C-alpha positions in Angstrom: -20.6 -3.7 -12.3 -21.2 -6.9 -10.3 -18.4 -8.5 -8.3 -18.1 -11.6 -10.5 -17.7 -9.6 -13.7 -15.2 -7.3 -11.9 -13.1 -10.3 -10.9 -13.2 -11.6 -14.5 -12.0 -8.2 -15.8 -9.3 -8.1 -13.2 -8.0 -11.5 -14.2 -8.0 -10.5 -17.9 -6.1 -7.3 -17.1 -3.8 -9.3 -14.8 -2.8 -11.6 -17.7 -2.0 -8.5 -19.8 0.1 -7.1 -17.0 1.8 -10.4 -16.5 2.8 -10.6 -20.2 4.0 -7.0 -20.1 6.1 -7.6 -17.0 7.7 -10.6 -18.8 8.4 -8.7 -22.0 9.0 -5.1 -20.8 9.6 -5.5 -17.1 13.1 -4.0 -17.3 11.5 -0.7 -18.1 9.2 -0.4 -15.1 9.6 2.6 -12.9 10.2 2.3 -9.2 6.9 4.1 -8.6 4.9 1.8 -10.9 6.4 -1.3 -9.3 5.6 0.0 -5.8 2.0 0.9 -6.8 1.6 -2.6 -8.3 3.0 -4.4 -5.3 0.9 -2.2 -2.9 -2.3 -2.9 -4.8 -1.7 -6.6 -4.9 -0.9 -6.7 -1.2 -4.1 -4.8 -0.4 -6.2 -7.2 -2.5 -4.5 -10.2 -0.9 -5.2 -8.9 2.6 -8.9 -8.2 1.7 -9.4 -11.5 0.0 -7.7 -13.4 2.8 -9.9 -11.6 5.3 -13.1 -12.5 3.4 -11.8 -16.0 2.8 -11.3 -16.5 6.6 -14.7 -15.2 7.3 -16.7 -17.2 4.7 -14.6 -20.1 3.4 -12.3 -21.3 6.3 -11.4 -24.5 4.5 -10.0 -22.6 1.4 -7.6 -20.2 3.2 -4.3 -21.6 4.6 -2.7 -19.8 7.5 0.4 -19.0 5.4 0.8 -16.2 2.9 0.2 -16.6 -0.8 3.9 -15.7 -1.2 6.5 -18.5 -0.7 8.0 -18.0 2.8 11.6 -18.0 1.4 10.8 -15.2 -1.1 8.8 -13.0 1.4 10.9 -10.6 3.4 8.5 -10.0 6.3 10.2 -6.9 7.7 10.0 -5.3 4.2 6.4 -6.2 3.5 5.0 -5.6 6.9 7.3 -3.7 9.3 6.3 -3.6 12.9 5.0 -0.3 14.2 8.0 -0.1 16.4 10.4 -0.2 13.4 8.6 2.3 11.2 6.4 4.5 13.3 7.6 4.6 16.8 8.6 8.2 16.4 5.3 9.2 14.8 2.2 10.6 16.6 -1.3 11.6 15.6 -1.1 15.2 14.5 2.5 15.0 13.2 3.0 16.6 9.8 4.8 14.4 7.2 6.5 15.8 4.1 7.1 13.6 1.0 10.8 13.5 0.2 10.1 12.4 -3.4 7.2 11.6 -5.6 5.3 8.8 -4.0 1.8 8.1 -5.1 -0.5 9.9 -4.3 1.9 12.6 -3.0 4.2 14.7 -5.0 7.7 15.6 -3.6 7.3 18.3 -0.9 3.6 17.5 -0.2 2.7 17.9 3.4 0.0 15.8 5.2 -1.1 15.6 8.9 -1.4 12.1 10.5 -5.1 11.6 11.5 -4.8 8.2 13.0 -3.1 4.7 12.7 -5.3 1.9 11.6 -5.0 -1.9 11.4 -3.4 -4.7 13.3 0.3 -5.2 14.1 1.0 -7.2 10.9 -1.4 -5.2 8.7 -1.5 -1.5 9.6 -1.3 1.9 7.9 -1.2 5.6 8.6 -4.2 7.8 7.5 -2.9 11.2 6.4 -4.9 14.3 5.5 -3.1 16.4 2.8 -2.8 20.2 3.2 -3.1 20.8 -0.5 -4.6 17.7 -2.1 -5.1 19.3 -5.5 -1.3 19.5 -5.9 -0.9 15.7 -5.6 -1.3 13.1 -8.2 -4.8 12.0 -7.3 -6.1 15.0 -5.5 -7.3 12.8 -2.6 -8.0 14.6 0.7 -7.1 11.6 2.7 -4.6 8.8 2.0 -3.6 5.5 3.6 0.2 5.1 3.7 1.4 1.6 4.3 4.6 1.1 6.4 6.8 0.4 3.5 6.0 3.9 2.1 6.9 5.8 5.3 10.5 5.8 4.4 9.7 8.3 1.7 8.4 10.8 4.3 9.9 12.8 7.2 8.3 14.7 10.1 8.3 18.5 9.7 8.2 20.9 12.6 4.8 22.4 13.4 
């Protein structure tokens, strides 16, 4: 599938999701809402990065979110706030189901990646087949780290 067609399909499905959020949004689970917000954030970061590189006149220095609605510490906590106690090699255990990990899943931190306002932790799961997606490695954004705790080695 080419990029232009993929974007068209994304916009079509986005309209459907928008309508469902308006009509059935009260029924959304915390997990589904988190997945939606995380995916939109990831797409925004990637699109802004590409926009800055190719179309400097199109991308403003501010976020797509209205500043008064965006809680900066929630969307992009600093590494000091969320991961000052974490180190490469630490084992994290999920305290509850948190895509892609199921409650109790254990993963080892391989490395931290990104910039101060856009970073994540790369985790390698001990038993990936027991998780939702069966992924061997996962990127965990700062907002998701509150659902994990460090376990002793």
